C-alpha positions as CSV (number, residue, x, y, z in Angstrom):
1,M,7.9,17.5,-2.3
2,K,9.9,20.2,-0.5
3,R,7.3,20.3,2.2
4,L,7.6,16.6,2.7
5,Y,11.4,16.8,2.9
6,I,11.4,19.8,5.3
7,S,8.6,18.4,7.6
8,I,10.3,15.0,8.0
9,I,13.7,16.5,8.5
10,F,12.3,18.9,11.1
11,V,10.4,16.2,12.9
12,V,13.4,13.8,13.1
13,L,15.8,16.6,14.0
14,G,13.4,17.9,16.6
15,A,13.0,14.5,18.1
16,I,16.8,14.0,18.2
17,F,17.2,17.5,19.7
18,V,14.6,16.9,22.5
19,T,16.1,13.4,23.2
20,G,19.6,14.9,23.3
21,W,18.5,17.7,25.6
22,G,16.9,15.2,27.9
23,L,20.1,13.0,27.9
24,D,22.2,16.1,28.6
25,K,20.0,16.9,31.6
26,L,20.4,13.4,32.8
27,V,24.1,13.5,32.3
28,S,24.5,16.8,34.0
29,N,22.5,15.5,37.0
30,D,24.8,12.5,37.1
31,S,27.8,14.8,36.9
32,A,26.5,16.8,39.9
33,I,26.0,13.6,41.8
34,D,29.5,12.5,40.9
35,K,30.9,15.9,41.9
36,S,29.2,15.7,45.3
37,G,30.6,12.2,45.8
38,E,34.1,13.4,44.8
39,T,33.9,16.2,47.4
40,K,33.0,13.7,50.1
41,L,36.0,11.6,49.1
42,Y,38.3,14.6,49.7
43,E,36.6,15.3,53.0
44,K,37.4,11.8,54.1
45,L,41.0,12.3,52.9
46,I,41.4,15.5,54.9
47,E,40.2,13.7,57.9
48,G,42.8,11.0,57.3
49,F,45.5,13.6,56.8
50,H,44.4,15.3,60.0
51,Y,45.0,12.1,61.9
52,E,48.5,11.7,60.3
53,F,49.5,15.3,61.3
54,T,48.5,14.7,64.9
55,Q,51.1,11.9,65.0
56,V,54.0,14.2,64.3
57,S,55.5,17.2,66.1
58,Q,54.8,20.7,65.1
59,E,58.3,21.1,63.6
60,H,57.7,18.2,61.3
61,L,54.3,19.3,59.9
62,S,55.7,20.8,56.7
63,I,57.8,17.7,56.1
64,K,54.8,15.4,56.6
65,A,52.7,17.6,54.3
66,S,55.3,17.2,51.5
67,Q,55.4,13.4,52.1
68,L,51.6,13.1,51.9
69,S,51.5,15.4,48.8
70,K,54.0,13.2,47.0
71,Q,52.3,10.0,48.2
72,F,48.8,11.0,47.1
73,Q,49.8,13.4,44.3
74,L,47.8,16.2,45.9
75,T,48.6,19.7,47.0
76,I,48.6,19.7,50.9
77,V,49.8,22.8,52.6
78,I,50.1,23.7,56.3
79,K,49.1,27.3,57.0
80,E,48.8,29.6,60.0
81,T,45.3,30.1,61.2
82,N,45.9,33.9,61.3
83,S,46.8,33.9,57.6
84,I,43.2,33.1,56.6
85,A,40.7,35.8,57.0
86,L,37.3,34.2,57.6
87,P,34.0,35.4,59.1
88,I,33.3,34.0,62.6
89,E,30.5,31.7,61.3
90,L,32.9,30.1,58.8
91,H,35.8,30.1,61.2
92,Q,33.7,27.9,63.6
93,Q,33.3,25.3,60.7
94,L,37.1,24.7,60.5
95,N,36.7,22.1,63.2
96,Q,33.8,20.2,61.7
97,A,34.2,16.8,60.1
98,G,35.4,17.0,56.6
99,G,36.6,20.6,57.0
100,L,35.4,23.7,55.3
101,L,35.0,23.8,51.6
102,L,35.9,27.1,49.9
103,E,36.0,28.3,46.3
104,A,38.7,30.5,44.8
105,E,39.7,31.6,41.4
106,T,42.2,28.9,41.2
107,G,39.7,26.2,42.2
108,S,38.2,24.6,45.3
109,Y,40.0,23.6,48.5
110,L,39.3,22.3,52.0
111,L,40.5,23.8,55.2
112,K,40.8,21.8,58.5
113,E,42.0,23.1,61.8
114,L,44.5,20.9,63.6
115,E,43.1,20.2,67.0
116,K,46.5,19.4,68.4
117,Y,48.0,22.6,67.0
118,P,45.1,25.2,67.0
119,N,47.2,27.8,65.2
120,K,47.8,25.5,62.3
121,L,45.4,24.7,59.3
122,I,45.5,21.9,56.7
123,Q,44.7,23.1,53.2
124,L,43.9,20.4,50.7
125,N,43.5,21.7,47.1
126,I,40.9,19.8,45.2
127,P,42.3,19.2,41.7
128,N,40.4,20.9,38.9
129,E,38.9,18.9,36.1
130,P,40.7,19.2,32.8
131,V,39.2,21.8,30.5
132,R,37.6,20.0,27.6
133,D,37.9,21.3,24.0
134,T,34.2,21.7,23.1
135,S,34.9,22.6,19.5
136,Y,35.6,19.0,18.7
137,D,32.4,17.9,20.3
138,M,30.5,20.6,18.3
139,L,32.1,19.3,15.1
140,L,31.1,15.8,15.9
141,T,27.5,17.0,16.7
142,I,27.3,18.8,13.3
143,V,28.6,15.8,11.5
144,L,26.0,13.6,13.3
145,Y,23.1,15.9,12.2
146,L,24.4,16.2,8.7
147,C,24.7,12.4,8.4
148,I,21.1,12.1,9.7
149,C,19.9,14.6,7.1
150,L,21.8,12.8,4.3
151,I,20.2,9.4,5.3
152,L,16.8,11.0,5.4
153,V,17.3,12.5,2.0
154,L,18.5,9.2,0.5
155,W,15.5,7.5,2.1
156,L,13.1,10.1,0.8
157,L,14.4,10.3,-2.8
158,P,12.8,7.1,-4.1
159,L,9.6,7.9,-2.1
160,T,9.3,11.4,-3.5
161,R,10.1,10.1,-7.0
162,R,7.3,7.5,-6.8
163,L,4.9,10.2,-5.5
164,Y,6.0,12.5,-8.4
165,L,5.3,9.7,-10.9
166,L,1.8,9.1,-9.3
167,N,1.0,12.8,-9.5
168,T,2.2,13.0,-13.1
169,T,0.2,9.9,-14.1
170,A,-2.9,11.2,-12.4
171,S,-2.5,14.6,-14.3
172,K,-2.1,12.7,-17.6
173,I,-5.3,10.8,-16.9
174,A,-7.1,13.9,-15.9
175,A,-5.9,15.5,-19.2
176,G,-7.5,12.7,-21.2
177,D,-4.6,10.2,-21.6
178,I,-6.4,7.3,-20.1
179,S,-3.7,4.9,-21.1
180,A,-1.2,6.4,-18.7
181,R,0.1,4.1,-16.0
182,V,2.6,4.3,-13.1
183,P,5.7,2.2,-14.0
184,T,5.8,-0.5,-11.3
185,S,8.9,-1.3,-9.3
186,H,9.5,-4.0,-6.6
187,F,11.8,-1.6,-4.7
188,S,9.1,1.1,-4.4
189,Y,7.8,2.0,-0.9
190,L,4.3,2.4,-2.5
191,H,4.2,-0.8,-4.5
192,I,0.7,-1.8,-3.2
193,F,-0.6,1.7,-3.7
194,E,0.8,1.9,-7.2
195,K,-0.7,-1.4,-8.1
196,S,-4.1,-0.3,-6.8
197,F,-3.8,3.0,-8.7
198,N,-3.0,1.1,-12.0
199,N,-6.0,-1.2,-11.4
200,M,-8.2,1.8,-10.9
201,A,-6.8,3.4,-14.1
202,N,-7.5,0.1,-16.0
203,Q,-11.1,0.1,-14.8
204,I,-11.5,3.8,-15.8
205,E,-10.0,3.0,-19.2
206,K,-12.3,0.0,-19.6
207,L,-15.4,2.0,-18.6
208,F,-14.4,4.8,-20.9
209,T,-13.8,2.5,-23.8
210,D,-17.1,0.6,-23.2
211,N,-19.0,3.9,-23.1
212,K,-17.4,5.0,-26.4
213,I,-18.2,1.7,-28.0
214,L,-21.7,1.8,-26.5
215,A,-22.3,5.3,-27.8
216,R,-20.9,4.5,-31.2
217,S,-22.8,1.2,-31.6
218,L,-26.0,2.7,-30.3
219,S,-25.8,5.6,-32.7
220,H,-24.9,3.2,-35.6
221,D,-27.4,0.4,-34.9
222,I,-30.3,2.8,-34.2
223,R,-30.1,4.3,-37.7
224,T,-31.5,1.2,-39.4
225,P,-34.7,1.0,-37.4
226,M,-35.1,4.8,-37.5
227,A,-34.8,4.7,-41.3
228,C,-37.3,1.9,-41.4
229,L,-39.7,3.8,-39.2
230,R,-39.3,6.9,-41.4
231,F,-39.9,4.9,-44.6
232,G,-42.9,3.2,-43.0
233,I,-44.5,6.5,-41.9
234,D,-44.0,8.0,-45.4
235,A,-45.3,4.9,-47.1
236,A,-48.3,4.7,-44.8
237,I,-49.1,8.4,-45.4
238,D,-48.9,8.0,-49.2
239,S,-50.8,4.7,-49.3
240,T,-54.5,4.7,-50.0
241,S,-55.0,1.0,-49.1
242,I,-56.0,0.2,-45.6
243,E,-54.3,-3.2,-45.8
244,K,-51.0,-1.6,-46.8
245,K,-51.3,1.0,-44.1
246,D,-51.8,-1.9,-41.5
247,N,-48.9,-3.8,-43.0
248,Y,-46.6,-0.7,-42.7
249,I,-47.8,-0.1,-39.1
250,R,-47.0,-3.8,-38.2
251,R,-43.5,-3.4,-39.6
252,M,-43.0,-0.2,-37.7
253,D,-44.2,-1.9,-34.5
254,D,-41.6,-4.7,-35.1
255,E,-38.9,-2.1,-35.6
256,L,-40.0,-0.3,-32.4
257,T,-39.8,-3.6,-30.5
258,R,-36.3,-4.2,-31.8
259,M,-35.3,-0.6,-30.8
260,E,-36.7,-1.3,-27.3
261,E,-34.8,-4.5,-27.0
262,M,-31.7,-3.0,-28.3
263,T,-31.9,0.0,-25.9
264,E,-32.6,-2.3,-23.0
265,A,-29.7,-4.5,-23.8
266,F,-27.3,-1.5,-24.3
267,L,-28.4,0.1,-21.0
268,E,-28.1,-3.2,-19.2
269,Y,-24.5,-3.6,-20.4
270,A,-23.7,0.0,-19.5
271,S,-24.8,-0.6,-15.9
272,L,-23.2,-4.1,-15.7
273,E,-20.0,-3.0,-14.0
274,Q,-21.9,-1.9,-11.0
275,H,-22.8,-5.5,-10.2
276,S,-19.2,-6.4,-9.7
277,F,-19.2,-4.6,-6.4
278,H,-22.1,-6.7,-5.1
279,L,-21.1,-10.3,-5.9
280,R,-22.5,-13.0,-3.6
281,L,-19.6,-15.5,-3.5
282,D,-20.5,-18.9,-2.2
283,N,-18.9,-22.4,-2.4
284,S,-20.9,-23.8,-5.2
285,N,-21.2,-27.2,-6.9
286,I,-19.8,-26.7,-10.4
287,N,-21.3,-30.0,-11.7
288,D,-24.7,-29.0,-10.6
289,L,-24.3,-25.5,-12.2
290,L,-23.3,-26.9,-15.6
291,L,-26.0,-29.6,-15.6
292,S,-28.6,-27.1,-14.6
293,V,-27.5,-24.7,-17.4
294,G,-27.5,-27.6,-19.9
295,N,-31.1,-28.6,-18.9
296,D,-32.3,-25.0,-19.4
297,C,-30.7,-25.0,-22.9
298,L,-32.2,-28.4,-23.7
299,T,-35.3,-26.9,-25.4
300,L,-33.0,-24.8,-27.6
301,A,-30.8,-27.8,-28.4
302,E,-33.9,-29.9,-29.4
303,K,-35.0,-27.0,-31.7
304,Y,-31.6,-27.1,-33.5
305,N,-31.4,-30.9,-33.1
306,I,-28.2,-30.7,-31.1
307,K,-26.9,-33.3,-28.7
308,L,-25.4,-32.1,-25.4
309,I,-22.5,-34.3,-24.1
310,Y,-21.1,-33.9,-20.6
311,N,-17.6,-34.8,-19.5
312,L,-17.7,-34.1,-15.8
313,P,-15.7,-35.8,-13.0
314,Q,-17.7,-38.2,-10.8
315,D,-16.7,-36.4,-7.6
316,A,-18.4,-33.0,-7.4
317,I,-16.3,-30.0,-8.0
318,H,-16.7,-27.1,-5.6
319,H,-15.5,-23.5,-6.2
320,T,-16.2,-20.1,-4.7
321,I,-18.3,-18.2,-7.3
322,D,-21.4,-16.0,-7.7
323,F,-23.8,-18.6,-8.8
324,H,-26.3,-16.2,-10.5
325,W,-23.8,-14.5,-12.7
326,C,-21.8,-17.6,-13.5
327,Y,-25.1,-19.3,-14.4
328,R,-25.8,-16.5,-16.8
329,A,-22.3,-16.6,-18.2
330,F,-22.3,-20.3,-19.0
331,Q,-25.9,-20.0,-20.3
332,N,-24.6,-17.5,-22.9
333,L,-21.7,-19.9,-23.8
334,I,-23.8,-23.1,-24.1
335,G,-26.6,-21.3,-25.9
336,N,-24.2,-19.7,-28.3
337,A,-22.6,-23.1,-29.0
338,V,-26.0,-24.8,-29.6
339,Q,-26.9,-22.1,-32.2
340,H,-23.6,-22.6,-34.1
341,A,-23.2,-26.3,-33.8
342,K,-24.1,-28.9,-36.4
343,S,-25.0,-31.8,-34.2
344,T,-22.9,-31.9,-30.9
345,V,-22.0,-29.6,-28.0
346,K,-19.5,-30.9,-25.4
347,I,-19.4,-29.5,-21.9
348,S,-16.3,-30.5,-19.8
349,A,-14.8,-29.6,-16.4
350,N,-11.7,-30.7,-14.6
351,I,-9.7,-29.4,-11.6
352,D,-6.1,-29.6,-10.4
353,N,-4.0,-27.9,-7.7
354,H,-3.8,-24.6,-9.6
355,S,-7.0,-24.1,-11.5
356,L,-10.6,-25.1,-12.4
357,T,-11.0,-25.4,-16.2
358,I,-14.4,-25.5,-17.9
359,T,-14.6,-25.9,-21.7
360,I,-17.6,-25.6,-24.1
361,E,-17.0,-27.2,-27.6
362,D,-19.1,-27.6,-30.7
363,D,-18.8,-29.1,-34.1
364,G,-19.8,-26.0,-36.0
365,A,-17.9,-23.9,-38.5
366,G,-15.7,-22.5,-35.7
367,I,-14.2,-19.1,-35.2
368,P,-11.6,-17.6,-37.5
369,E,-8.2,-17.5,-35.7
370,D,-7.9,-13.7,-36.1
371,K,-11.4,-13.2,-34.6
372,Q,-11.0,-15.6,-31.6
373,Q,-10.3,-12.9,-29.1
374,L,-12.3,-10.2,-30.8
375,I,-15.6,-12.0,-30.0
376,F,-15.4,-11.1,-26.4
377,E,-15.6,-7.4,-27.2
378,P,-19.0,-5.7,-26.9
379,F,-21.2,-5.3,-30.0
380,I,-19.1,-7.7,-32.1
381,K,-21.3,-9.8,-34.3
382,L,-19.5,-12.2,-36.7
383,D,-22.8,-13.4,-38.2
384,K,-24.5,-10.1,-38.5
385,E,-27.6,-11.2,-40.4
386,R,-28.3,-14.1,-38.1
387,A,-27.8,-11.9,-35.0
388,R,-30.0,-9.2,-36.2
389,A,-32.8,-11.7,-37.1
390,D,-32.6,-13.3,-33.7
391,G,-32.6,-9.9,-31.9
392,H,-29.0,-10.3,-30.7
393,F,-26.7,-7.3,-30.4
394,G,-23.2,-8.8,-29.8
395,L,-23.3,-8.5,-26.0
396,G,-23.7,-12.1,-24.8
397,L,-20.0,-13.0,-24.9
398,A,-19.0,-9.6,-23.7
399,I,-21.2,-10.0,-20.6
400,T,-19.7,-13.5,-20.1
401,A,-16.1,-12.0,-20.3
402,K,-17.0,-9.4,-17.7
403,V,-18.4,-12.0,-15.3
404,V,-15.3,-14.1,-15.8
405,S,-13.0,-11.1,-15.0
406,W,-15.0,-10.4,-11.8
407,H,-13.9,-13.9,-10.6
408,N,-10.2,-13.2,-11.6
409,A,-10.6,-15.9,-14.2
410,T,-9.7,-16.0,-17.9
411,I,-11.7,-16.9,-21.0
412,V,-10.1,-17.9,-24.3
413,A,-11.5,-19.0,-27.6
414,S,-9.8,-21.6,-29.8
415,T,-10.5,-24.5,-32.2
416,S,-11.7,-27.8,-30.8
417,K,-9.3,-30.7,-31.6
418,D,-12.1,-33.3,-31.0
419,L,-15.1,-31.6,-32.6
420,M,-13.2,-29.3,-35.0
421,G,-15.5,-26.4,-34.1
422,A,-15.3,-23.6,-31.6
423,K,-13.9,-24.1,-28.2
424,I,-14.3,-21.7,-25.3
425,T,-12.1,-22.3,-22.2
426,V,-12.8,-20.6,-18.8
427,C,-10.1,-21.0,-16.2
428,F,-10.7,-20.1,-12.6
429,P,-7.5,-19.8,-10.4
430,I,-7.3,-21.8,-7.2
431,N,-5.4,-20.0,-4.4
């Protein structure tokens, strides 16, 4: 953070210094121009005084000089030509227009020879500029730079604090605390960056949690078929009957098939998050999507003697979704509802200015209230025996929840007021 402070202060102060130096140069040039213009003014004045002196007699020159000095508040003196020692070259310039400009320790002055009285010279002392007290200017300059530094520090304090929090949070995550987040603030200069950082941390935590659940569930669920295989092998070795050996081998083949299906399902779920970066979002007809999924689930519904009821608006609903993944998500929801319903599954959709809401309801036993949000976690099987017999591993609703989150939508489980069974509500926001 010190480097940031120092670099910004040096850059700003350097820019101010360069700009100030340029302005000083510009002002000094202007001052030189002004001084040159001021000299020309006094040259014109001495020409005017020369004319005035030619209008009086030699005896009254000193009196006239005093009058002009009082009138113009300048120092005008009549001197003898012989009293001024000048080189021949400069002496010749005493008659030029504007006189001869000379410098002395006391200041600048102009000399002009009176043509009417060649032995007389007009000396016009050019007033010196008042000496300025530069210490006060230096004090103001120091105060200016100190104020600039103070403003920079005050501006940098919240920035460096947010950067420090980002660095601290990143270090905590790297050390294993994946729940660490940057506290958000609307007054932060890095609000968008902090929000993106926290979103990234949420994704990392979710992936980490999913991998832990995957590893734990895989190691847990694989023990049962492994034990069955070990029992089948031992039983087949000890058995002397060909029929029993064949029976054991068939059972082991079934267990191997389940292990393959389970491993394939687990690996698919583990790689599922990669698909979120390659969504093909299109403006799709939601009515057609739900009707198509219902038709695909019709065979399953007839098997369980379940009636599918649609409550869709007459005008087609369109929304931007990935048709393939949403199709799969609602296939999981409707298929799950059919398997748990007693006689009826109701599919509804409606849209307003804020959201598109799709609900799947059934008249089954429903979902216990304390388990209604738990069912969207991976590897959760409320009906374990039925799930195992059907080859399910508790991933259907977890996949659905992931697909819904890819679309910035929400999914909620509740109890249906109409059918008294389970009710799943998916809500897509409308921007």
